[in-house]
SEMAR-211724 format. One record per residue: x, y, z of N, C-alpha, C, O, CB in turn; residue in three letters. Coordinates in steps of 0.1 Angstrom, whole numbers, plus 5000, padded with zeros to 4 digits. Glycine has a CB too. Layout:
N
XYZXYZXYZXYZXYZALA ...
***
This chain:
513
801825545595802325535608803725595609804625585601802425375612MET 803825675620805125755622806225655627805925545631804925865631THR 807425715627808525635632808425595647808725485651809925705630ALA 807825695655807725675669806625565671806825475680807225805676ALA 805525565664804525465665805125325662804825225668803325495656GLU 805925315651806525195647807425145658807525025661807325205634ARG 808125235664809125205675808325145687808725045693809925325680PHE 807225205691806425155702805825015699805924925707805225255705ILE 805325005686804824875683805824765683805624655688804124885669LEU 807024795677808124695677808524655691808824545694809324745668ILE 808624765699809024735713808024645720808424555728809124865721GLY 806724665718805724585724805824435719805724345727804324635722CYS 806024425706806124295700807324215705807324095708806124295685LEU 808424285706809624225711809524185726809924075730810824325710LEU 808824265734808624225748807724105748807924015757807924345755GLN 806724095740805823985740806523855735806323745740804624005731GLY 807423875725808123755720809123705730809323585731808723795707ALA 809823795736810923755745810423705758810823595763811823875748LEU 809423765764809023715777807623755781807123735792809923775788GLY 806923815771805523855773805423945786804723905795804523735774ARG 806224055785806124145796805024245794804224235785807524215798GLU 804824335804803824435803804024525792805124585790803624505817TRP 803024545783803124645772801824685766800824615768804024585761GLY 801724795759800524845753800824905739801924965737799824945762ILE 799924895731800024955718798825035715797724985716800324855706TRP 798925165711797825255706798425375699799625405701796925295718MET 797725455692798225565685798725675695798225685706797225635675PRO 799725745690800225855699799225965701799126025712801525905694GLN 798525995690797526105691796326075682796426005672798226245686SER 795226125687793926105680793226235679793126315689793025995686ILE 792626275668791726395667790326355669789826265662791926465653GLU 789626425678788226395681787426515677787926635677788026355696ALA 786126495674785126605671784226625682783526525686784426575657LEU 784126745688783226765699781826735695781326765685783326915704SER 781126665705779726625702779626495695778426445693779026735694GLY 780726435692780626305685781526205693782226245703781226315670SER 781526085689782225985696783725975691783926035680781625845695CYS 784525905698785925895694786325745696786125695707786925995701VAL 787025695686787525555688789025555692789825625686787325475674LEU 789325475702790725465707791125315704790825225712790825495722ILE 791825295693792325155691793425115702794225205705793025145677PRO 793324995707794224965718794424805719793524725717793525005732CYS 795724775721796124635723797124635734797924725736796724565710ARG 797124525742798124515754798624375755798224285749797424565767PHE 799724365763800324245766800624235781801024335787801624225757GLU 800424115786800724085801801523955802801423875792799424085809ILE 802223935813802823805814801823695814800723705818803623805828PRO 802323575809801323465807800723415820799723365820802123355800SER 801423435831800923385844799723465848799023425858802023395854LYS 799423585842798223665846797123645836796023705837798623805846TYR 797223545827796123525818794923475825793723505821796523425807ASP 795023405836793923345843793123455849791923445851794323255854LYS 793723575853793023685858792123755848791023805851794023785864HIS 792523745836791623805825790423725824789323775821792423805811LEU 790523585825789323505824788423515836787223505835789723355823ARG 789023555847788223575859787423705859786423715866789023575872ALA 787823795851787123925850788024035855788624035866785923915859GLY 788124135846788924255849788224375843787524365833790424235843VAL 788524495849787824615844788924705837790124695839787224695856ASN 788424785828789224885820788925025825787725065826788924875805VAL 789925105828789725235833790625325824791825305821790125255848ILE 790025445820790725545812790725675821789725715826790025575799TRP 792025725823792225835831792625955823793525945814793325805842LYS 792026075826792426195819793626265827793526275839791226295818LYS 794626295820795826365826796826265831797726295839795326435838GLY 796826145825797926045829797425955840796325965844799226115832GLY 798425875846798025785856797725855869797025795878799125685858HIS 798125975871797826045883796526135881796226205890799026135887ARG 795926125870794826205867793526145872793426055880794726225852GLY 792326195866791026155871790426055861790626065849790126285871THR 789825955867789225845859787925905853787025955860788925725867ALA 787825905839786625955832785725835827784625865823787026045821VAL 786325715826785525605821786025475829787225445830785725585806PHE 785025405833785225275840784225175834783025205834785025285856ASP 784725065829783824965822782824905831781824845826784724855815SER 782924915844782024855853780824955855779724905858782624835867ARG 780925085854779925175857778725175848777625205853780525315857LEU 778725145835777525145827776525045833775325065831777825105813PRO 776924945841775924855847775524905860774524845866776524715848GLU 776125005866775825055879774825165878774925255869777125095887SER 773925175887772925275887773225385898772525485899771525215890LYS 774325365905774625455916775525565911775225685914775425385927ILE 776525535903777425635898777625615883777625505878778825625905ARG 777825735876777925725862779325785858780025855866776925805855LYS 779725745846781025785841781025935837779925985833781525705829ASN 782126005838782126145834782026155819781426245813783526205838GLU 782626055812782426035797781925895795782525795798783726065789ILE 780625885789780125755787780825695775781325765766778525765784GLU 780825565775781425495764781225345764780325295771782925515764GLY 782025275756781825125755783125065752783925105743780725085744GLU 783424955759784624875756784224775745783524675747785124795769LEU 784824795733784424715721785424605719785124505712784324805709THR 786624605725787624505723787424385733786624395743789024555726GLY 788024275729787924155737789224135746790224125740787724025728ASP 789024155759790224155768790924015768792124005769789824185782LEU 790223905765790823775765791723765753792723685753789723665764LEU 791523855743792423855731793323975732793924015721791523865718LYS 793524025743794424145746794024265738794824345734795824105743LYS 792724285735792224395728791424485737790424455743791224345716ASN 791924615738791324705748790724825740790624935746792424755758CYS 790324805728789724915720788524965727787624895731789424875705THR 788325105727787225165735786725285726787425345719787725215749THR 785325305727784725415721784125505732783325455740783525365711ILE 784525635732783925725742782925815734783325875724785125815748LEU 781725835740780625905734780626055738781126095749779325845737ASP 780026135729779826285731781026345738780926405749778626305740ASN 782126335731783426385737783326535739783026605729784626345728PHE 783526595751783426735753784526815747785626755744783426765768PRO 784326945744785227025737786527055745787627055740784627155733LEU 786327075758787527115766788227005772788927015783787027205777GLY 788126885766788826765772790026715765790326595765787726655773TYR 790726805758791926765752793026745762793326825771792426875742SER 793626625762794626585772795226445769794826385759793926585787ALA 796126405777796726265776795826175784795326205795798126265781GLU 795526055778794725965785795525835787796125775778793325935777TYR 795425785800796125655803795225545805794025555809796925685817ALA 795725425802794925295802795425215815796625205818795125215789PHE 794425155822794625085834793724955834792524965831794425165847ARG 794324845838793624725841793424705856794424735863794324595834LEU 792224665860792024665874791024545878790024535872791424795879GLU 791524465888790724355893791124325907792024395913790824225884SER 790624225913791024195927792424145928793124175938790124085933GLN 792924085918794324035918795224095907796424055907794323885917SER 794624185899795424235888795124385887794024425884795124165875LEU 796224465890796024615888797324665882798424645888795824685902ASN 797224725870798424775863798124895855797124905848799024655855PHE 799024995855798925115847799925095835801125075837799225245855ASN 799325105823800225085811800725215806800225325808799325015800PHE 801925205801802725315795803025285780803225165777804025345803GLN 802925385771802725525773801225565772800425475769803525615763PRO 800925695773799525745772799225775757800125775749799325865781ASP 798025815755797525855741797026005743796326035752796425765735VAL 797426085733797026225733795726235724795726205713798126325727GLN 794626295730793426315723793226465722793126535732792226245731ILE 793126515710792926655707791426675702791026615692793926715696ASP 790626755709789226775706789126905698789627005702788326785719VAL 788426895686788227005677786727035676785926945676788826985663GLN 786427165675785027205674784627195659783427175657784827345678ASP 785527195650785227185635785927055630787027035634785627305627SER 785326985621786026865615787226905607787227015601785026785607PRO 788126825605789326845597788926845582787926785578790426745599PRO 789626925574789326925559789626795553790526725557790127045552LYS 788826755543789126635536790426645528790926755525788026595526PRO 791026535525792226535517791926495503791326395500793326425523LYS 792226595494791726585480793026575471793926665472790826695476LEU 793126475463794226455454793726395441792726325440795326365460SER 794426435430794126385417795226285412796326305416793926495406SER 794926195404795926105399796926175390798126145391795225985391VAL 796426275382797326355373797026495376795826535376797126315359LYS 798026585376797826725378797326785365796326865365799126795382VAL 797926755354797526805341797226685332798026585331798526895334GLU 796026685326795626565318795226625304794726735303794426485324VAL 795326535294794926575281793426545278792926445283795826505270THR 792826625270791426605267791226465261791926425252790926715257GLU 790126395266789826265261790426155270790026045268790426245248GLY 791226185280791826085289790926075301790126155304793226115293SER 791125955308790325935320791026005332792225995334790125785323SER 790226065341790726135352790026075365788826045365790326285351VAL 790826045375790325995388790726095399791926115401790825855391SER 789726135406790026225418789626145431788526085431789226355417LEU 790426155441790226085453790026185465790826275466791425985456ASN 789026155473788826245485788626145497787926045496787526325483CYS 789326185508789226105520789126195532789626305532790526015522SER 788326155541788026235553788126145566787626025565786626305553ALA 788726195576788826115589787526085595786526165594789726195599ALA 787425965600786125915607786525885621786625765624785525795599ALA 786625975630787025945644785925865651786125795660787226075652PRO 784625885646783525805652783025705641782325755632782325905657CYS 783425585642783025485632781525465631781125415620783725355634PRO 780825485641779325465641778625575633777525555629778825455655THR 779325695632778725805624779825855615780325965617778225915634LEU 780125775604781125825595780625945586779425955585781525705586PRO 781526025581781126135573780626095560780925985554782226235571PRO 779726175554779226155541779826245531779826365533777626175540ASN 780526195520781226275511780426295498779826205493782526205507LEU 780426415493779726455481780726535472781526605477778426535484THR 780526525458781326605449780426715442779226695439781826505438TRP 781126825440780426935433781426995423782527035426780027045443THR 781026995410779826945404779926785403781026725404779626995390PRO 778726725402778726585401778926535387778026525379777326525407ARG 780226515384780526475370780226325367780026285356782026495367LEU 780226245377779826105376779426045390779526115400781026015370SER 778925925390778625865402779825825411780925795405777725735400ASP 779725825424780825785433780225715445779025725448781525915438SER 781025635451780625545463781525575474782825575473780625395459VAL 781025595486781825615498782125475504781325385504781025705509ASP 783425465509783825345515784525375529785425465529784825265506GLN 784225305539784825315552786025225553785925105551783825285564LEU 787225285555788525215554789225235567788925325576789325255542GLN 790325155569791125155582792525195579793125135569791025025589GLU 793125285587794525315586795325205592794825115598794825455592ASN 796725215591797525115597797525125613797725015619799025145593GLN 797125235618797025245633795625215637795225235649797425385638ASP 794825155628793425105631792425225633791325195637793425025643GLN 792825345631791825455630791125445617791525385607792525595632THR 789925505616789025495604789025625596789325735601787625455609LYS 788725605583788525715574787525675563787325555560789825765568TYR 786925765556786025745545786625795532787225905532784625805547VAL 786625725522787125765509786125755498785125675498788425675505SER 786325845488785425845476786225875464787125965464784225955478SER 785925815453786725825440785725875430784725815427787425695436VAL 786125985423785326045412786126025399787226065398785026195414LEU 785525955389786225925376785325975365784125955365786425765375THR 786026045355785326105344786326115332787526105334784726245348PHE 785726145320786626165308786826315307785826395307785926115296ILE 788026355306788426505305787926565292788026505282789926515307ALA 787426685293787026765282787526905283787826955294785426765281SER 787626975272788127115272787127205280787527305285788227175258HIS 785827155282784927225290785227225305784727305313783527175287LEU 786027125309786427105323787527195327787827205339786726965326HIS 788227255317789527325320789127445329788227525326790227375307HIS 789927465340789727575349788527555358788227645366789527695341GLY 787827445358786627415366787127385380788027305382785727305360GLN 786327435390786627405404785827285409784627275407786327525413LYS 786527185414785927055419786027065434787127085440786626935413ILE 784927035441784827045456784426915462783426855457783927165460THR 785026865472784626755480784226805493784926865501785826645481CYS 782926765497782326815510782126695519781526595515781026885507THR 782626705531782426605542781326655552781526755558783726565549ALA 780326575553779226605563779226515575779126395573777826595555LEU 779426575586779526495599778226515607777826625610780726535607TYR 777626405610776426405619776926385634777726305636775426305615LYS 776326465643776726455657775726365664774726325659776726595663LEU 776126325676775326235684774126295691773126225694776126165694GLN 774126425692773026495699772126565689772626655681773626605709GLN 770926525689769926585680770226565665770826465661769826735683GLY 769826655657770026645643771126745638771226775626768726685635ASP 771926785647773026885644774026815635774226695636773626945656SER 774726895627775826835619776826945616776627065618775226785605GLN 778026905612779126995608779726955595779726835591780226985619LYS 780227055588780627045574782027095572782427195578779727115564ILE 782827025564784127075560784327035545783626935540785327005568SER 785127105538785327085523786727115519787427195525784227165515GLU 787027065507788327095501788127095486787227035481789426985504ALA 788927175479788727205464790027195457791127215463788027335462SER 789927175444791027185435790527235421789327215418791827045433LEU 791427285413791027335400791627245389792827215389791527475398THR 790827195379791327105369792127185358791827305355790127035362LEU 793127115353793927175342793927075331794526965332795427205347SER 793227105320793027015309793727075297793527185293791526995305ILE 794626985291795327025278794526985266794026875265796726965278LEU 794227085257793427055245793927145234794427245235791927085248TYR 793627095222794027165209793027275207792027285213793927065197MET 793427375198792627495196791227465192790927375184793327585186PRO 790327545197788827535194788527675188788427775196787927495206GLN 788227685175787827805169786327835170785527745168788227815154ILE 785927945175784527985177783828005164784428055155784428115186SER 782627965163781827975151781328115149780628145139780627885151ALA 781628205159781228345157782028435148781728545146781228415171SER 783128375142783928445133783128485120782328415116785128365128GLY 783328615116782628665104783428775097784428815102781228725109SER 782928815085783528915077782429015073781228985072784128855065CYS 782929135071782029245065782929325055784129315056781529335077SER 782229395046782929465036782229605034781029625036782929395023ARG 783129695030782629825025783029845010783429745004783229945034THR 782929965005783329984991784829964989785229924978782930124987ALA 785629974999787129974997787829875006788929845003787730104999ALA 787129815017787829735026787029605029785729605028788129805039GLU 787729505034787129385039787729365053788929365055787429255030ILE 786829345063787229325077786729195082785529165081786729445086SER 787629115088787228985094787828965108788829025111787728865084CYS 787128885116787528855129787428705132786528635127786728935140SER 788328655141788328505144788828495158789728565163789328435134CYS 788128395166788428375180788728235182788028145177787328425189GLU 789828205190790228065193790528045207791028145214791328025183SER 790327925213790727895226791427755226791027665219789427885236HIS 792527745234793227625236794227625247794527735253794027595223GLY 794627505252795627505263796727405259796427285258794927455276ASN 797927455257798427585258797727685249797127655239799927595256PRO 798027815252797427925244797827915230799027895227797728065250SER 796827925220797127905206797728035199797628145205795927855199PRO 798228015187798528125179797628135167796828035165800028115173SER 797628245159796628265149797228315136798128395136795528365153MET 796828255125797328295111796128315102795128255104798328195106GLU 796328395091795328425081795928385068797028405064794928575081TRP 795028315060795428275046794328335037793128315038795428125045CYS 794828415026793928475016794228405003795328424998794128625016VAL 793228334998793428264985794628174985795328164975793628364973SER 794828104997795828004998797228055002798127975004796027934986GLY 797328185004798628245008798528305022797528375025799028354998LEU 799628285030799628345043799728495043800428545034800828275051ARG 799128555052799028705053800028755063800028695075797628755055VAL 800728855060801628925070801229075071800529125062803128915066THR 801529135082801229275083801829365072803029345069801629325097ASN 801029455066801529545056800629665056799629675064801529475042SER 800829755047800029875046798629845041797629905045800629985037THR 798529745033797229705027796529595035795329575034797429655013ASP 797229525044796629415052797129435066798329415069797029275046ARG 796229465075796629495089796029385098794829355097796129635093VAL 796829315106796429215116796529265130797629315134797229085114ILE 795529245138795529285152795129165160794229095156794529405155ARG 795729155172795529035181795229085195795729185200796628945181GLU 794329015202793929045216793828905223793128815220792529115216GLU 794628905234794628775243793428785252793028885259795928765251HIS 792728665253791528645261791928545272791728425271790328595253LEU 792328605284792828515295794028435291794828485283791728425299GLY 794228315297795328235295795228135283796228075278795728155307ASN 794028125278793728025268793128075255792928005245792927915273THR 792728205255792028255243792828355235793628425241790728315248GLY 792428375222793128475214792028515203791428435197794328415207LEU 791928645201791028705191791928775181792728865185789928795197ARG 791728745168792528815158791628875147790528815144793528715151SER 791928995142791129065132792029105121793229135122790429185138SER 791529095109792229125096791429235089790229215086792428995088LEU 792129335085791529445076792429465064793629485065791429575084THR 791829445052792529455040791729535029790529525029792929325034MET 792529605020791929675009791629574998792329474996792729795005ARG 790629604990790329514978789829604967789429714969789329404982HIS 789929544955789429614943787929584941787429484947790229574930SER 787229664934785829654932785529514925786129484914785229764923GLN 784629444930784229314925785129194929784829084925784229324910GLY 786129224937787029114941786529044953786229114963788529174944ASP 786328914953785928834965786828724967786728614962784428784962THR 787928744976788928644978788428534988787328554994790228704983PRO 789128424988788928314998789728335010790928355010789228174992THR 789028335022789728375035789628255044788628195046789128495041LEU 790828225051790928105060791628155073792628225073791727995054LEU 790928115085791528145098792128015103791427915104790428205108CYS 793428015107794127895111794727925125795428015128795327865101LEU 794427825135794827835149795627715152795227605149793627855159SER 796827735160797727625163798327635177798527745182798827625152THR 798427515183799227505196800027375195800027305185798327515208ASN 800627335207801527215207800727085205801326985202802327205219THR 799427085207798626965206797926945192797526845189797526965216LEU 797927055184797327045171796927175166797327275171796126945171GLY 796127175155795627295149794227275144793727165142796527335137SER 793527385141792127385136792027505127792727605129791027375147SER 791127505117790927615108789427635106788627555108791627585095SER 789127755101787727795098787727885085788427985085787127875110LEU 787027845075786827935063785728035065784627995068786627845050GLN 786028155063785028265065784428305051785128305041785728385071LEU 783128335052782428375040782428525039782028605048780928325040LEU 782928585027783028725025781828765017781528705006784328765018ILE 781028865021779828905013780328964999781329034999779029015021PRO 779528924989779828984976779329124975778529174984779128904965SER 779729204965779329344964777829354963777229454968779929414952PRO 777129264956775729264955775029244968774129314972775129164945GLU 775529154976775029124990775229244999774429285007775729004996GLN 776429314997776629435005775629545002775129615011778129485002HIS 775329564989774329674985773029634990772229724995774329694970SER 772629504990771329454994771229485009770229525014771029314991ILE 772329445017772229465031772229615035771529645044773529405037LEU 772929695027772829835030771429895027770929975035773829915021LEU 770829855016769429895013768429855023767629925027769029854999SER 768629725027767729675037767829745051766829775057767929525040THR 769129775054769329855066768729995066768030035076770729865069GLY 768830065054768230195053766730185053766030275059768730265040LEU 766130085047764730065047764230045061763230105065764329945038LEU 764829955069764429935082764530065091763630085099765329825089VAL 765630135089765730265096764630355093764030425101767130325094ILE 764330365079763230455075761830415081761130505085763130455060GLY 761630285081760330235087760230275102759230315107760130085085ILE 761330255109761330285123761130435126760330475135762630235130LEU 761830515118761630665119760230705116759630785123762630745110VAL 759630655105758230685102757230645113756330715116757830615089GLY 757430525118756530475129756630565141755630595148756930335133ALA 757830615144758030705155757330835153756730885162759530725158LEU 757530895141756831025138755331005139754631085144757231075125ILE 754830895133753330875133752830855147751730915151753030745125THR 753530785156753130775170753130905177752230935185754030685177GLY 754130995174754131125180752931215176752331275184755431195177LEU 752631205163751531285158750131235164749331315168751431275142LEU 750031105164748731055170748631095185747531135189748730905169CYS 749731095192749731135206749331285208748531315216751031115213GLY 749931365199749531515200748131535196747431615203750431595191VAL 747631465186746231485182745231435193744331515196745931395169THR 745531325199744631275210744631375221743631395228745031135214GLN 745831425224745931525235745131645233744431695242747331565238PHE 745131695220744431815216742931795217742131875222744731865202SER 742431675212741031645213740531635227739431685230740731515206LYS 741231575236740831565250740831705256739931735265741831475258ARG 741731795253741731925258740532005254739932075262743031995255LYS 740231995241739032075236737732015241736732095244739032065220ARG 737631885244736431825249736131875263734931865267736531675249SER 737031925270736831975284736232115284735732165294738131965292ARG 736332195273735932335272734432335267734132255258736832415263LEU 733532425272732132435267732032495253732832585250731332515277PRO 731132435245730932485231729732575230728732545236730732365221SER 729932695223728832785222727732735214726532785215729332925217PRO 727932635205726932595196726032485202725032455196727532535183ASP 726432435213725632325219724432385226724432495232726432245230ASN 723332315225722032355232722132295246722532175248720732305225CYS 721732365256721732325270720232315275719432395271722532415279SER 720032215284718732205290718632295302719532295311718532055294ASP 717532375302717432475313716032455319715032425311717532615307VAL 715932455332714732455339714432595345715232645352714732345350LYS 713332645341713032785346711432795347710732725340713532895336LYS 711032895356709632925357709333055350710133155351709232945372ASP 708333055342708033175334706833235340705733175341707833135319VAL 706833365343705733435349705033515338705533535327706133535360SER 703833575341703133645332703833775328703733825317701733685337THR 704533835338705233955335706333935325706634025317705834015348SER 707033825326708133795317707533775303708233805293708933675321SER 706233715302705633695289705333825283705533845271704333615291GLN 704833925291704534055285705734125280705634205270703834135295SER 706934095285708134155280708534105267709134165259709234135290GLU 708133975265708533915252707533955241708033955229708533765253LEU 706333985244705334025234705434165230705634255239703933995238MET 705334205217705334345213704034405216703034345216705734355198PRO 704134535218702834615221702134645208702734635197703234745228SER 700834685210700034715198700434835191700134855179698534725202SER 701234925198701635055191702835035183703335135177701835155202SER 703434915183704634895176704334895161703334845157705334765179SER 705234955153704934965139705034825133705834745137705935055132PRO 704334795122704334665115705734645109706334735104703234645105PRO 706134525108707334495101707334515087706234505080707834355104PRO 708434545081708634565067709034435060709634345066709634675063LYS 708534415047708834285041710334265039710834145039708134275028PRO 711034375037712534345033713334345046714634345044712934455024ASP 712834335057713634335070714234195071713634095068712734365082GLU 715434195076716134065079715534005091715134065101717634085081ASP 715533875091715033795102716133715109716933655103713933695097ILE 716133735122717133665130716433575140715433605146718133765138TYR 716933455142716233355151717233315162718333285160715833235143ALA 716633315174717433265186716733135189715533125192717433365198ASN 717533025190717032895194717332855208718532855211717532785184HIS 716332835216716532795230715832665232714632655230716132905240ILE 716532565237715832445241715532445256716432465264716832315237MET 714232435259713832445273713132315276712232265269712932565275VAL 713532255287712832135292712232175305712932215315713832015294THR 710932165306710232205317709432085323708732015316709232325314GLU 709632065336708931955342708232015355708832065364709931845346LYS 706932005354706132055365705331945372704831855365705132165361GLN 705331955384704531855392703531935400703932025408705431765400ARG 702231895399701231955408700931855419701431745420699931985400GLU 700031895428699631815440698931695436698531675424698831895449GLY 698831605446698131475444696731495440696131405432698231385456GLU 696031605444694631625441694431665426693431625420693931735449ASP 695331735421695231785407696031695397696131725385695731925406HIS 696731585402697431495393698831545391699431635398696731485380GLY 699431495381700831525377700831575363700131525354701731405379LYS 701731675361701831735348703331725344704131775351701231885347MET 703531675332704931675327704831745313704131695304705431535326GLU 705531845312705531925299706931945294707831975302704832065302THR 707031915282708331945275708132035264707332005254709031815270GLN 708732145265708432255255709732295248710732315254707832375262THR 709532315235710632365227710232495221709232515215711032265216GLN 711032595224710732735221711732785210712932765212710732825233ILE 711232835200712032895190711533035188710433065185712032815176GLN 712433125189712133265188712733325176713933305173712533345201MET 711933395168712533455156712233605158711133655160711733405143GLU 713233685157713233825159713633905147714633875141714133865171THR 712833995143713134085132713634215137713134265147711834105123GLN 714634255131715334385134715334475122715534435111716734365140SER 715234605125715334705115716634775117717234765127714134795115GLN 717034845106718234925107718135045117719135085123718734975094ALA 716935095118716735215126716535185140717135255149715535295121ALA 715835085144715535045158715534895159715334825150714235115163ASP 715734855172715734705175714534675184714534695196717034665183ASP 713434625178712234585185711934445181712234395171711034685182PHE 711234385191710734245189709334255183708434305189710734165202LEU 709134205170707934215163707234085162706034075163708134275150HIS 707933975160707333845157707833745167709033745171707533805143TYR 707033655170707433545179706733415174705533415173707133565194ALA 707433315172706833185168706833095181707833075187707633115157SER 705633055184705432975197704732845194703732845187704733055207VAL 705332735199704632615198704632555212705732535218705232515188LYS 703532515217703432465231702832325230701732305224702532555240ILE 703432235236702932095238702732075252703632075260703931995232THR 701532055256701232045270700331925273699531885265700532165275GLY 700431875285699531765289699231795304700031795312700131625288ARG 697931815306697431855320696331755324695531715316697031995320LYS 696331735337695231655343694531755352695131835359695831535350THR 693131745352692331825361692531975357692832055366692631795376ASN 692432005345692632145341691432235345690332195343692832165325GLN 691732345352690732435356690232525345691032555336691232525368GLU 688932565345688432655334689032795335689432835346686932675335PRO 689232855324689932985323688933095328687733085326690333015309ALA 689533195335688733305339689133425332690033425323688933325354THR 688433535335688633655328689933715331690533795324687533755331ALA 690433685343691733745348692933665343694033725343691733755362THR 692733545340694033465336694033415322695033355318694133345345ASN 693033445314693033395300693933495292693633615292691633385294ASN 694833445286695633525277695733455264696133335263697133545283ILE 695333525253695333465240696533515232696833635233694033495232TYR 697133435225698333475217698133455203697733345199699533415222GLY 698333555195698333535180699633485176700733545179697933665173ASN 699633375169700833305165701233335151700433325142700733155168VAL 702533375149703033395136704033275133705033265140703733535135SER 703733195123704533075121705233095107704633155098703632955121CYS 706233025106706933025093706532895086706532785092708533025095ASP 706132905073705632795066706732685064706432565062705132835052ARG 707932735064709032635062709232555074710032455074710232705058SER 708632585086708932515098707632445102706532485099709432605109ARG 707732335109706632255113706332265128705432205133706932105110THR 707132345136706932355150707032505154707832575148707932275158ASP 706332535164706432665170706732645185706332535190705132745168CYS 707332735192707632715206707432845214707532955208709032665208SER 707232825226707132945235707732915248707932795252705632975238SER 708233015256708832995269707833025280708333025291710033075270ASN 706533035277705533065287704632945288703932915279704833195284ASP 704732875299703832765301702432795305701632705305704432675312SER 702132925307700732965311699933005298698733015300700733085320LEU 700533015287699733035274699132915270699732815268700633095263ILE 697732915268697032795264697032785249696932885242695532795268HIS 697232665243697232645229695832675223694832645229697732505225PRO 695832735210694632765203694432655192695332585189694732905196GLN 693232645187692932555176693832575164694132695161691432555172PRO 694232475158695132485146694432565135693332525131695532345141ALA 695132665130694632745119695732765109696932755113694132885124GLU 695432795097696432815087697332935091696833035096695832845073PRO 698632915090699633015093699733115082700333095072701032955096CYS 698933235083698833335072699533455076700533505070697433365068THR 699033515087699633645091699533655106698733585112699033765084GLN 700233745112700233775126699333885129699233985123701633815131ALA 698433865140697533965144697934015158698933965164696133905146SER 697334115162697734185174697334095186696434015185697034315176GLU 698034105197697734025209696734105216696834225220699034015218ILE 695634025220694534085227694133995238694333875238693334125218GLN 693434055248692933975259691433955257690734045252693234045273SER 690833845261689433815260688833775273689533755283689233705250GLY 687533765273686733725285686133595283685833555271685733835288ARG 686033525293685433385292683933395291683233295291685833305304SER 
***
């Protein structure tokens, strides 16, 4: 309560004590949230001779803009169906007890002004002084966030308090903490001027993990119209004092001539770092070099590089200290045998990876070459060919009778042609399917190139075969190789002859039926 409010209250009490004159008490100013209700705490005093008028019935009127302003609320109008208030509300106080507390609903945004209180009846009409200033805000005020201690030591209990104004007591704000370190309970409380607020207390045990953490208190206000709501929040950053914490990531490595170690520590206040080798503190020198790197306000990383003799494995200790205490970590230095094993293992792993990479590349190139060759035609492959063979083409393949006989010492060359022939005749003569494999063997001489021998094998199946006539019968003398079991021809019109021993080739002659 401000000094002016105390002065007004004291003045009203003195007036009541001395002679119970006209007087009123209420806050000088109130903050309201647009779209929500606002509570106006109010008490008044009148001369005792007018108490009977209060029992007879009296109305409460609130005017915007002072006593000469416009009436926005009349306690009689909620019961009237003819005219309505500009701002709806409810008189919650008991006038017989001199309590004029009022709640105005859905307070408009543009209605910031001074509001005057008036009592009105048939025999009692009075404007009370002073007025109350109501400031309407579109956004709720930020919560007030305070901690019991600004800086706390790790392991101690911490209490954070958050409070938010509740101008509308029927819809108080809901307070939440982020992060939620422990459970909390909201409580609706009253100020000295009888305005309302909600408070929440968060209590937890401080840890070094909380240092620098941002704590936020959020106030959620629900409005009277629909499901709309408005939010405001306030935050603070925790400061936790703790002794040094050495990270377990500290390690050592060695080469043939040096040992290198690193150590990292965090603390608040920021810690310092020392190295101990075989129980003795290490200082910077030509053989032992110490380097330090600060990590923010609370961290420190230190590294030690020192020369050593072959086979020497000293004991190494990392020591970190600040005003709250100290901590240490003993580091393991690899022995020379472990160093050689690690080096060999590393080289082996690298070799395996390189070999796998080369093998994968070779396999990829091989597969690519195979796919490329498979797309090209091969001269050694036999292809299926469908062709019609005429009598004239047959005569071209057969040697004439005037051709000289082949010599025994002549070389023999064979051309292999796979022919698949499928013939279909009409429905009256049936269907014929013939598959013929023809192998031609050609003898050549050094002096001239003539075709002397042909090996022909015909496999045929005919339905409704017509008798041969003198004009179409063609007999072929077949020369077969004893080493082969099949003969072939490319002429489907040559009729097969009875099987005879393959002895020698005779001349080709025509016969009559």
